[in-house]
C-alpha positions in Angstrom: -102.7 99.9 -7.0 -100.4 103.0 -7.1 -97.4 100.7 -7.7 -99.2 99.0 -10.5 -100.1 102.3 -12.1 -96.5 103.4 -11.8 -95.3 100.2 -13.5 -97.8 100.5 -16.3 -96.9 104.2 -16.9 -93.2 103.3 -17.1 -93.9 100.6 -19.6 -96.0 102.9 -21.7 -93.4 105.6 -21.7 -90.8 103.0 -22.7 -92.9 101.9 -25.6 -93.5 105.5 -26.6 -89.8 106.4 -26.6 -89.1 103.2 -28.6 -91.8 104.0 -31.1 -90.5 107.6 -31.5 -87.0 106.2 -32.2 -88.3 103.8 -34.7 -90.3 106.5 -36.4 -87.3 108.7 -37.1 -87.3 109.4 -40.8 -84.2 109.2 -43.0 -83.2 110.0 -46.5 -80.2 108.3 -48.2 -77.7 110.1 -50.4 -74.9 109.0 -52.5 -75.9 105.4 -52.2 -74.8 105.2 -48.6 -75.2 108.2 -46.2 -78.3 108.3 -44.0 -79.6 111.8 -43.2 -82.2 112.5 -40.6 -85.3 114.3 -41.9 -86.5 117.0 -39.5 -89.0 119.6 -40.7 -88.8 122.1 -37.8 -86.6 124.6 -39.6 -87.2 127.1 -36.8 -84.9 125.1 -34.6 -81.3 125.6 -35.9 -79.9 122.9 -33.5 -82.3 120.1 -34.6 -79.5 118.1 -36.3 -77.1 118.7 -33.4 -79.0 118.5 -30.1 -79.2 114.7 -30.1 -75.5 114.1 -31.1 -73.5 111.9 -28.7 -70.0 112.9 -29.8 -70.0 116.1 -31.9 -72.1 118.2 -29.6 -72.4 122.0 -29.8 -69.4 124.0 -28.5 -67.2 121.0 -28.3 -63.7 121.5 -29.7 -61.3 119.0 -31.2 -57.6 119.8 -31.8 -55.8 117.8 -34.4 -52.1 117.5 -35.2 -51.0 116.6 -38.7 -47.9 115.3 -40.5 -47.4 115.3 -44.3 -45.0 113.0 -46.2 -44.3 113.7 -49.9 -44.4 110.9 -52.5 -40.8 110.1 -51.7 -41.6 109.7 -48.0 -39.9 112.9 -46.8 -41.8 114.8 -44.1 -42.5 118.4 -45.2 -44.3 121.2 -43.4 -47.1 123.4 -44.5 -46.4 127.1 -44.6 -49.5 129.3 -44.6 -49.5 132.3 -46.9 -51.8 135.1 -46.0 -54.3 136.5 -48.5 -56.7 139.5 -48.3 -60.0 138.8 -46.5 -62.5 137.4 -48.9 -65.5 136.8 -46.8 -67.7 133.7 -46.9 -68.2 131.8 -50.1 -70.8 129.0 -50.5 -69.8 126.0 -52.5 -72.3 123.3 -53.3 -71.2 119.9 -54.6 -73.8 117.3 -53.9 -73.4 116.2 -50.3 -70.5 118.6 -49.8 -72.0 122.0 -49.4 -69.7 124.2 -47.3 -68.5 127.7 -46.6 -65.0 128.9 -47.1 -64.0 132.0 -45.0 -60.5 132.5 -46.5 -58.8 130.9 -49.5 -55.3 131.1 -48.2 -52.3 129.9 -50.1 -49.6 127.6 -48.9 -46.2 126.3 -49.7 -44.0 123.5 -48.3 -41.0 123.9 -46.0 -38.3 121.4 -45.2 -38.0 122.7 -41.7 -40.8 123.4 -39.2 -40.6 127.0 -38.0 -43.8 128.5 -36.4 -42.4 132.0 -36.7 -42.3 131.5 -40.5 -46.1 130.6 -40.6 -45.6 126.9 -40.5 -48.7 125.1 -39.2 -49.1 121.6 -37.8 -52.4 121.9 -35.9 -56.0 122.8 -36.6 -59.2 123.0 -34.6 -62.7 121.6 -35.3 -65.4 123.4 -33.4 -69.0 122.1 -33.4 -71.8 124.7 -33.8 -75.6 124.6 -33.8 -75.8 126.7 -36.9 -73.5 128.4 -39.4 -73.7 131.9 -40.8 -75.3 131.9 -44.2 -76.4 128.2 -44.3 -79.9 127.7 -45.6 -82.6 126.9 -43.0 -83.1 123.4 -44.4 -79.3 122.5 -44.0 -79.5 118.9 -42.7 -76.1 118.6 -41.0 -74.3 119.6 -37.8 -72.1 122.6 -38.6 -68.4 122.2 -38.0 -66.0 125.2 -38.0 -62.3 124.8 -38.9 -59.5 127.0 -37.7 -55.7 126.9 -38.1 -53.5 127.6 -35.1 -51.1 130.4 -35.9 -48.2 132.2 -34.2 -47.0 129.2 -32.2 -50.6 128.0 -31.4 -51.6 131.3 -29.8 -54.2 132.5 -32.3 -56.8 131.0 -34.5 -57.5 131.7 -38.2 -61.0 130.9 -39.3 -61.0 128.8 -42.4 -64.3 127.2 -43.4 -67.6 125.8 -42.2 -68.8 122.4 -43.3 -71.0 119.5 -42.0 -71.2 116.4 -39.9 -74.0 113.8 -40.1 -74.4 112.0 -36.7 -77.3 109.8 -35.9 -78.2 106.2 -34.9 -77.4 104.9 -38.3 -74.1 106.5 -39.2 -71.4 109.1 -38.5 -70.1 110.9 -41.6 -68.1 114.1 -41.8 -66.3 116.4 -44.1 -62.6 116.7 -43.5 -60.8 120.0 -43.3 -60.2 121.0 -46.9 -58.2 124.3 -46.7 -54.7 124.7 -48.1 -52.9 121.4 -48.2 -56.1 119.7 -46.9 -57.8 120.3 -50.3 -56.1 117.1 -51.3 -58.5 115.2 -49.0 -61.5 116.0 -51.3 -60.2 113.0 -53.3 -59.9 110.7 -50.3 -62.6 108.7 -48.5 -64.2 110.9 -45.9 -64.3 109.8 -42.3 -67.4 107.6 -42.1 -68.8 104.7 -40.0 -72.1 102.9 -40.1 -73.9 101.4 -37.1 -74.2 98.9 -35.6 -70.5 98.2 -35.5 -69.6 94.7 -36.6 -66.3 93.2 -37.8 -66.1 92.7 -41.5 -69.1 95.0 -42.1 -68.9 96.8 -45.5 -70.7 99.7 -47.1 -70.4 102.0 -50.1 -70.9 105.6 -51.1 -70.1 107.8 -54.2 -69.5 111.5 -54.8 -69.0 113.6 -58.0 -66.0 115.9 -57.8 -65.4 118.9 -60.0 -62.0 119.9 -61.5 -61.8 123.0 -59.2 -60.4 120.6 -56.6 -57.4 119.8 -58.8 -53.9 121.2 -58.0 -50.7 120.8 -60.0 -49.0 119.9 -56.8 -50.9 116.6 -56.7 -53.4 116.0 -59.5 -55.4 117.9 -62.1 -58.2 116.8 -64.5 -60.9 118.1 -66.7 -64.6 117.7 -66.2 -66.2 115.8 -63.3 -64.9 112.6 -61.8 -67.0 110.1 -59.7 -65.3 108.7 -56.6 -66.6 105.3 -55.7 -65.9 104.4 -52.0 -65.9 101.1 -50.2 -65.6 101.0 -46.5 -64.8 98.0 -44.2 -64.5 97.5 -40.5 -61.4 95.4 -40.0 -61.2 95.5 -36.1 -63.7 96.4 -33.4 -61.3 96.5 -30.5 -58.1 98.1 -31.7 -56.0 99.9 -29.0 -54.7 103.3 -30.1 -52.3 105.4 -28.0 -53.4 109.1 -27.7 -52.8 112.0 -25.4 -56.2 111.0 -23.9 -54.7 107.6 -23.0 -55.0 104.3 -24.7 -58.4 104.1 -26.4 -60.4 101.2 -27.7 -61.2 102.0 -31.3 -62.9 100.6 -34.3 -60.6 100.4 -37.3 -62.2 101.3 -40.7 -60.3 100.9 -43.9 -61.7 102.7 -47.0 -60.7 102.9 -50.7 -61.8 105.5 -53.2 -61.5 104.8 -57.0 -62.1 107.1 -60.0 -60.8 107.5 -63.5 -57.8 109.5 -62.2 -56.6 107.0 -59.6 -57.1 105.5 -56.1 -56.9 106.9 -52.6 -57.2 105.3 -49.2 -58.1 106.1 -45.6 -57.5 104.1 -42.5 -59.5 105.7 -39.7 -59.8 104.8 -36.0 -63.1 105.6 -34.3 -63.8 105.9 -30.6 -67.3 106.1 -29.0 -66.3 109.1 -26.9 -64.0 111.2 -29.1 -65.1 110.2 -32.6 -62.4 109.9 -35.2 -59.1 110.0 -33.2 -56.6 109.0 -36.0 -56.9 109.3 -39.8 -54.1 108.0 -42.1 -54.6 109.2 -45.7 -52.8 107.7 -48.7 -53.3 110.4 -51.3 -53.8 110.5 -55.0 -50.1 111.3 -55.8 -48.6 108.7 -53.4 -48.1 111.2 -50.6 -49.5 110.7 -47.0 -51.3 112.9 -44.6 -51.6 111.6 -41.0 -54.0 113.3 -38.7 -54.3 112.7 -34.9 -56.6 114.0 -32.3 -54.4 115.6 -29.6 -56.9 117.6 -27.5 -60.5 118.4 -26.6 -62.4 120.8 -24.3 -64.5 118.1 -22.7 -64.3 114.9 -20.7 -61.8 116.5 -18.4 -59.1 116.6 -21.0 -57.5 119.7 -22.4 -54.3 120.3 -24.2 
């Protein structure tokens, strides 16, 4: 009898857990992104605590390489500016906080002593300073590595949406990375299946323009189309050779076309992102270190 009760209890608990999963409520934005709907605003970690990849206090170090429209590799030199404090920018799905608005220039030679930067850090937090209580995303904090990788410069806070339906995230958009506002954002929908496609759209204001790549007046609408082209693509990384899902995305608007080829891994998230930018330049971003899974660099 006890054994029977135990079995029935286990079955009941299984049904309850399954029902709870099925009852998760979602809202859809931009014609594509699925956001969880959680009303307990007293819990600042409610959109982070069930994440599988981008969990609180995890850190992801990325290395980047920029190639100008002629294919020449150039290096980003950070230019210090006075402290400006946090500034909230709201643009549809892309609400975020900027801590500094540093300037930048290009250098033909990489010299860390001359403020050249080739790495940045993404740190996951439960909550961000100044975000409203109903902010429905996991908070990500971005930092540049300065002084030969020995110090961190806080840049901005933005958001990640990770749930059982999709993983979508804002890219770093400070200094040179502002160009990525015009590119498809890293984004994958579940379940993963080869040839699967989905769409999304975003309105983008002219404040994201820059004479070094593209300017415009008014608001443009980026229309994105994503496609999974490979579900078992091997990618060499400092963490070893990883099995990845390859996602190819195109963004089109009245000012031109941009592309993203992203490689997603179930443990580390997006490990490689190759961006074809609005002006014909390229920005390649690779995950080179984390503070979890026994790997640090």
